N, C-alpha and C positions, 0 to 999 in steps of 0.2 A: 477507733469507732466513735469516741467522744467528739473528735474533730468533725466527723461527718454529721453528727447530730446537731452541731452548732450551725452548720450552713443549710441543713435541710430538716426542719422540725416537723416533718409530716410522717404519716404512717409508712413504714418501709421495713425491709429485712436485709440485714448485712450478714454475709457468710463467706468463709474462706473458699478459695477455688481449689481444684483438684491438685494443682502443683504447688500450693503454698507450703512454706516451711517457716521455722522460727527465724532463720537467717534471712529469708527472702519472703516476707509476708505478702500475700495477694488476697484480694477479696472481691466479691461481686455484690452489687447493690440492686435490690429488686424493689421497684416502686409501683404500687397500684394507683391508677388514676381514678378520680371521682367519676369521670365520664370519658368516652372515647374522644380522641383528638385526631386532627388531620395529620398526614405524613409531614407536611410542612411545619406544623406546630411541634410535632415530636422531634424533628431534627433540631429545631431551635432550642427546645428544652434540653436536649442532650448536650448541646454546645454550652449552654448557660450553666448546666450542672457541672460540667468538666471545669469551667472557669472557676466556679465556687470551690470545687475540690482542690484545684491548684493553689487557690489562695490560702489553704491550710498547710501547704508544704507537701501534700501528697501528690502522686503522679497518676492521673487517670489514663486509661488506654484510649488513645484517640481513634482507634479502629471502630469504636462503638458509635461514631458520628456518621453512620450510614445505615440505611434501612435494611440492607441485606446481611448485616452482621449477625452471626449466630450467638445466642445467649444460652449458656449451659445452666441447667437447674442444679441444685445442690448435689454434689458427687464427692464423697469422702476419698481423699487420696492417701498415700503412705505417710504424708507429713502431718502438719497440724490442721485441725478442723474445729472451728467455733462458729456459732451463729448468734445473732442478736437481733431480736425484733424491736422496732421503735414504734411507740404508740403516738397517736396524734390524729389530726383530721386527715381525711383523704385529700390527696393533692389535686388541685384544679389549676393548671398553669395559667389559664386566661384570667383567673381571679387572683391567685396568690402571686403570680409573677408577671403581672400586667406591665409594670414599668420595665422589667428586664426584657420582656418580649418586644416592647416598643423599641428599646435600644438595639436589640439584635436585628430587628427589621431594618433599622436605619443603617446598621453596619452592612447587612446583606445588600441593601440598595446601593451603598457606596462601592462595595466590591463588584456588583454587577455593572455599575457605570465604568469602573476602572477596567473591567474585563472587556467592555465594549470598546473603550479607547485602545486597549492593547490589540484587540482584534482588528480595529481599523488600521492601526500602525502596521500589523502583520500583513494585512491585505495590501497596504501601500508598498511595503517592501517587495512583496511577491509580484505586484504589477511592475515595479521598477526592474526587477531581475528578469522577468519574462520578456519585457518589451525593450530592454536596453541593448539587445543584440549581443549579449554576452554568451549566448549559446546554451544557457541553462534551461533545463526543461521545467515543466510544472512540478515534476517529481522532485527535482533538485531544490526548487524554491520551497515546496511544502516541507521537505525534510529539514531544511535549514530553519524554518520557522517552528518546527516541532522536533527539537533535537533530542528529546527524551521519549523514546517509544514506550517506556514503562508507564508514563502518565496517560498515554493514549490507551494502552491496555487496560488500565484501571478505569478510564472513562467508559470503556466498553464492557466492564463487568468483571475483570480480573481482580483478584485480591492478593495483597502482599503478605507473605508469610512473616510472622513476627520474628525479629532477630535475624532475618535473611534478606538478601537482595532478590531472591526468586519470587516469581508470581505464580498464582494458581489460576489456570485458564477458566473462563466461565463455562467452557464446554466439558471440563474434566469431571469425572465421577469418582476418581481415585482419592481425591483429597490431598494429593501430594503436589506441592508447588514445583513446577518443572519448566518455567520460562525464565531464561537469563537475558539480561539487558546490557547492551553496550552502546550508550548514546542513542542514536536513532535506529540502531540495528538491534535485532532480537533473534533468539533461537528458542523454539518450543520443542521440548521432548515429549509433549502430550500427543499421543496418537490421535486423539479426537480432533485436534487442530489440523493435523496433516490430512485426516480423512475429509475434512471440510474444504481443503484446498486453499488454506490461508498461505499467502506468500509462495515460496518455492519449496519443493520437496528436498529434504536432506538425503545424502547418499546412504547413510546408515539409519534411516528413519527420522521422524520428526520433520520440522519445517523451519524455515527462517525467512527473514525479510526486513523491511524498514517501516518507518512511520507511514509512508505512502501506501504500502501494501495493506496496512490495517485500515486506512481510510477507504481503500477500494473494497475490502471485504465487508466491513461493518456498516459503511454508509451506502454502498451501492451494490450489494449482493454479489461481490467479486466480479463485477463487470467493469473491466478497465476502461473501455471506450466510454461507458456511461459516466465513470468517475472523471475522466478528462473533460468530457463535454460539460458536465455539471460544474466542475471546478472553474473551467474557463468561462462558462456562461454566467456564473453567479459571482464572479469577482469583477467588480465594476471599476473602471478607470474614472475617477472623479473629474479629471480634466476634460476628457472627451465625452463622458456619459455613456460610453460603449462598454460592452463586456470585453474581457481579455481576448476571447476567441475572435470577436469581431475586429478588434484592433489588430490582431495578428493577421487576419485575412486582408484587411485594408493595407497593412504595411507590406504584405507580400505582393499585392497587386500594384502598389505604388513603386516598389523596388524592382519588380520583374515584369517585363512585357511578355507577350506571347512567345517571342523567340528566345527568351531567357536572358536577354542583355539587360543588366540592372539599371543603368543610367542613361540609356539611349532615349532621346526625346520621342514621345509617341506621336504618330501621325494623327492629325486632327480629323475627327469624324465629320462627314458631310451630312449626317442625319440630324434632323431637328430634334430638340429636347422632347423626351417622352414618346417619340414616334417609333414604335417597334412593330415588327411584322406580327400578324395575328397568331401564327403558330408558335411564336416565342413569347407571347404575352404572359406575364406573371402578375396576377392580381395582387398577391401579397407584397410585391415589390413597390406597389404604389401606395400602400398603407403608410401612415405617419411613422417616421423613424422612431425606434425605441419602443414599439408596441409590446415587445416581449421582454422588456427590461423592467426594473423596479420602478413603479410609478411614484412621482413626487406628489403625494396627497396630503391634505390637512390631517392633523392628529385624530385618532379615534376619540369619540366623546368620552371624557373621563368619568361621566356618570355611569357608564357601563360597568365600572369596577366596583360600584357600591350599590348593589341591589338589595332590597329588603326581603325578609321572611322567606316565603316559598320560592320566589324567584332566585334568591341566594342559594337555597338548598339545591335547586335544579342546576343552577350554574356551576356550583362546586362539584356536583356529581358528574356533569358533562366534562368539566375540565379534567377531572381525575381519570376519566376513561380515554382521553385523547392521546394518541401516539405523538402528535405534534401539538402540545397544549397551547392554546391561545385563550386568555381570559375574556377578551372581547368577543371572539367567536362563540365561546361557551355562553356568554351572557345573551347574545342574540338568539342562540339556540334555545335558551331558557324562555325567552319571550315567545318564540314560536311554539314550544311545547305547551306552555301554560295556556296560550291562546287556543290551541287545538283541543285542550281538555275542557276549556270553559265554553267553547262555541256551541256545544250540544244544547245546553239548557240555560245559558246566561246571555245577557245583553246589557248595553248601556242605555239608560233612559235619558237620551239626549235629543231634544227636538223630535224628529220623526223616528228616533231609535237608531242605535248603532250596534250591529252584530259583531261579535268576536269572530276570529278567523281572518288571517292575514296572508298575503302573498309574499313569501320571503325568498330572496335570491342571494345565495352565498357565493361570492366570487373569490377565488384564490388560485394561485399557480398550481400546476400539477404536482402531486407528491407531498402535499401538506396535510393529508388526512381529512379531506372534506367529507369522506364517507362516514366519519365518526358522527356527523350531525344526524344522519338517517338512523344509524345504529342506536343512538341515544333515544330517539323517538320511539323506536320499536321496543326497547327495553323498558322504558318508563310507562308507556301505554300498557305493556303486558303486565308489569307489576301492579299497576293501578287496577287493571281488570281483575287480576287474581284477588286483590284485597277486597274489591267490591263483591266479587263472587263468594268469597269465603264469609263475608259478613251478611250474606243473604240478599244483596241488592239485585235488581233486575238488570243484568249486564246488556241485554239486547236493547233496552231503552236508553241506558246511560252511556254506552260506549260509542266513540267515534270509530269509523272504519278506516284502516290504513291501506293505502293502495300504492303499489310501485308504479313508476312511470307517470308522466304528466297527463296523459290522456290523449289517445290517438284521434278520437272523434267526440263531437258533442253528444252523440247518442250513447257512446260508451260511458262518458261521465254521468249522463242522466240515468243510465241503467243502474250504476252504482248508487246514486242518490235515491233511486226508488227503493233499494234494499235498506239504505240507512241514509237519512237526510243530512248526516254530519260525516264528512269524509276528510281524510288527510291524503293529499297526493304528493308523492315523493319522487323526484327525478334527479338523477345525477348526470344527465347529459342535456341540460336545458338549452345551452347554446345551439346545439344541433337541432333540437326540437323547434327553437325559435326561428332558425333559418328556414325550416320546412313550413312553419306557420306563416312566413313571409310570402309564400306562393299563394296567390289569391284563391285558387280553386282546390287547394289541398285540404285533406281532412283536418290537419293541424290548424289551419286558418279558421275552420269552423269551430274547433275546440277552443281556440283562443278567444274567439268572439263570445262563445257561450260562457266561458269563465269570467270574461269582463262583465257580462250581463248579470251573473250571479253576484259578483263582487259589488256592483253598483246598486243592486236591488235585492237585498237578502231577505226581505219580508214579502210574502205573497207567493203565488204559484209561478212555476217555471216549466217550460216545455221546449224540447230541442227542435221541434218542427216535424212536419209530416215526412214519412218515408214511403218508398215505392212498394215495399213488401207488405202483403196483407197481414202476415204474422209478426210484424215488427213494429207494432204501434206502442205508444208510450202514454203513461198516465202523468198528470200534473204532479210535480213535487212542490210541496209548500214549505216555505222558509228554509231553503237549502243552506247549508253551512259548509264552506270549504277552506281548509288551510293548505296553501301551496308551499312546499319546501323544495327548492331547487338549488342545485350546485352546478358550477361550471367554471371555466377560466375566464379572466377578464377579456383576453384577446378574442376568444370565440364568441362571447356574448356581444361585445361591442361591434364586431363585424356583422352580427345578425340583426342589430337594431336598424330600423328603417323609418323614414320620415312619416309614411302613411300610418303605420301602427302607432307611432308616437303621437301623431295628431289625433288619432282615435282614442287615446287614453290608455293604451295597453301598458305603458311603462310607468305612468304615475300611480298605478295600482301596486307596483313592486316596492317593497322595502329592501333596498339593496345594501348588503354588507360586504365590504371589500377587505380581505386579508392580504396585504401586499408585502408583508415581511415573512420570512421563512422561520417559523419557531424551531427551537432545538428539539430533536427527537428524544423521547423518553423511552428507555429500555426496561425499567423496573418500576415497581411501586404503583402501577395502575390498579384502580379499585372499581370493580364492575357491579358490586352489590350495593344498591341504594340503601341509605340509612333508614331506620324505622320512622324517623321524623319526616323524611321525604315521602315515603310510601303513605304515611298517614295523611299528609297534605294532599297528595294526588287523589287519594280516596275521597277526601273531603270535597274536592272540586268535582270529581266525577259523579258523586252522589247528590249534587245540588239539584233540588226539584225546580222545574220551570217557574212555578209560582213564587219561588224564593230567589230566583236568579237575576234580579234586577239590580244594577249598580247605578246610583244616582250621583249628581253633583252635590257637594257639601254646601247646602243652603245657597247663598249668592256669592260667597267669597271665591269658591273654586271657579264659577262661571266668569266672575270678574277677572280672575287671573288668566283664564282662557282667552277672554276678549283682549286683554292687554298683550299677551304673547302673540295671538293671531294677527292683531293689527301691526305689531312691531316687526314680526319676523316672517310668519307664514304667508300672509297675503302678498308682501313684496316679492318673496321667493316664487310664489305662484304666478305673479304677473311677469316676472323676469324669465321664468322657466316652466311653462305649462306642461312640457313633455314629461319632466320628472317631478315637478313640484305641485301638481294639480290637486293632490289629496294629502298633503303633509299634515294638515290640522286634524283630520279625522283619524289618521294613523297614529298621531300623537295622543289623541284622546283614548284610543284603544290601549296604548301603552300605559297611560295614566290609570285606566280601569284595571289593568293587570297589576300595577303597583298596589292599588287598594286591595285587590283580591289576594295578593301574596301575603298580606297581613290579616286576611279574613275580615276585611272591612267591606262594607257595601256602599260607602260614600267616598267619592273622589275628593281629595283635599287640594288646596292651592299648591302645596309642595309636590304632590303627585303630578299636577299639570306642568309645573316649571321643569321638573326633572325630565319628564317625558318629551316635552317640546325641545329641550336642549339636545337630547339623544337623537330625536328624529331629524332635527335641523343639521346636526353634525354629520349624520349618515348621508343626508342629501348633499352636503357640501363635498363629501368625498366622492360620491357617485358623479356629481357634476364635474369635478376635477378630472375624473377618469375619462369623461367624454371630451376633455380638452377645451371646453368652451362654456364653462359654468352651466352645464346641463343642457345646452343646445345640441341637437342631433347634427354633429359635424364630424368630418374628417375620415371616418373609417369605412362607411358603408358604400356599396357600389353606386347608390343613387347620388351620393355626394360627389363622387369622382366623375360620374356622367354629367352632373350639373356644371362642374368646372370646365369640362371639355366642351360642352355646348356653348358656354359663354365665350370661350376662345374661338369657336367656329363663328359665332355671331359678330365677333370683331372683324372677321375677314369677309363674311357674307351676311350682311344685316337682314336679308330676306332669303329664306331657304325652306324648301319643302321638308317636312318631317321625315319623309321616306328617304331623303338624301343625307340625313345627319351622319349615319354610320359611315358612309362612303367618304365623308369630308375630313375624317380624322382617323389616323391609324390606331391610336389608343382606344377611341370610341368604337372603331370597327371590331376590335377584339372584345371590348367590354359589353357592348350593347346586346349581342346574342346571349350572353350569360344572364341577362336580366329578364324578369317576368314582364308581360305586357302591363300589368298594374304598376310596376316600378317605372316603366317608361312614362306612363300617365302622371305618376307622382312628380317626376322631374320636370315635365312640361308645366304642370300646374304650379309648381313652386316658382319656376321662372316667371310665370305670369303674375303670381301674387307679389313677387318682389319687384315688379315693375321693370323687369329686364326685357321682356318681350310681350307681344300679344299674339293671338292666333286667329286664323281665318280659314274657312274651308275653301280650297282652291278647286281646280278642275280634276282631271284624272289623277294628278299627283297627290291628291288628298290635302291634308292640313298644311298651311304655310305658317312659319314663324316669322314675325316682323319685329326687329329689334327696336326697343324704345330708347336705347342709349347710343348705339353706334349707327353711323350712316355710311353709305357707299361712296 
């Protein structure tokens, strides 16, 4: 006991465990903290404490280095029992063990880097084994790279019984460990595992399997086809840039012709490149190769990892609720949440005034938990509402309205704003909505135009326009505020982008965040209850009175920093890429205002400006890289494909009636009918603006295109 006191001079209680004897002494160590700590800090403190205990020659139980470990309160057994309280100050690890925590973080960072290297090496071996023609399946390769199925069981929540090789299933309620391990093979006597269908059923009860079976059950809901597809699609060949599944398909096609003869030379096709019959036309096949694979994007802005005050509290809360936790996505969610809370009664006193309320688009592959963004919004708005209500505040005046869906019509959005001029629109299928908004006469097109109008002119009255129905008239809404929170996949959204909406400014109103890596899934330790500090901060923002809600620039220094950053970075980006970069500066100023608000300041500092501009510019570079041309609208949308095909037509026929375009090219013949008339006009207009052709009205055939480059 004296040895423990030497390494831990803080308030604590030491007592013998139930099974302690004079010959085999055992003890438990109970330490009260001065204030709550995060699960990450708790785990590091546990590891540091064990190291300190080991330095005295005592042996700590390493099982306590996990959040799920049970800790038994004092319980006198048949052997010896003593207890000893230690007096001293309450323990605050972030104060008393600051250096130790820094060292532990460095160790964890090194271990993470090493694990990434090992994972990369494992993936390389798997690729080699699957593609080398050895006949090994994905299951064989996976089992060879995960030879200890016990480690996988523990990863998925099983616990190892002390002094035994058996494991206790996470599904068991008996408390008796009944999983035996033999390399990558395992057998579970737990009836609960057999009932859930893990692996194969044993003849006499229980179930058995290998590492691959665990991967199928715990990672893919026991869907073998989904596991094979995901494993093959997400293991990338660095040499080809293709997924394993794609390489296998290509290898099969290369080695086997339609008659099944592997090495026979294939007859040459007489069809011209890209010319296919309309009924077999596949739009997706013409999209840039690799659209569904991991994008090579610039790094996330590192400033997202270091948010101050209230932004940090929101970010940490969101991160701890995510099933696939991403610090950067949590940080951008924090900006969106704080902006939506502030937009009701606060604004930035900048020239003509700048309202809070941003249009956020979160892009990530399917299955990474994008829905967690919307859930965090609803929980924190709800907790803030309850706090304001309990303190006697007028929630009808102070609370923004949360709405599901992006908004089908301008009138529907306006009707919601009539009830509450501050709204949060949340949509989890934005790519689909954007495709529908690309149709010129659709309701979604009108809604998109109305959202653009509100974003660009947040002060003053707004009206959605007259309607035919007598009972369906609308009142002006003054100073409307909207935060748009949308999620989609990169592929779906990029396909939906089109030149006309880009030129009209629809996309430069979006702050686009891209999560292109698959975070590790978290099974335990998520925390859904916000801290008291976070609820107090949200309540502070929601109860801000309009007369007190003005955020200014800090004298002239902050504006000087804004001018410096805008000249050096934002204006060049805007000139280079007006489609995505047209509003970078004002979006960065909003972020700077949120930096100030998160510390309950009402003046934007030069440091706020610099951090905000770096984040906004970093996000822009990633979005521009996603579009493959530093932000220009290229490569994926139907209008771009049609543009390329018409140029090819003009090479052969420098003068051609517009009505004859589709008949002049098989790919265009299939593509042109799938496009809206507005999109046809976009393509022709772009060709003229680029100096590729001019147009003139002809006779009965209508418009004629005259090439400015090619001659007959």
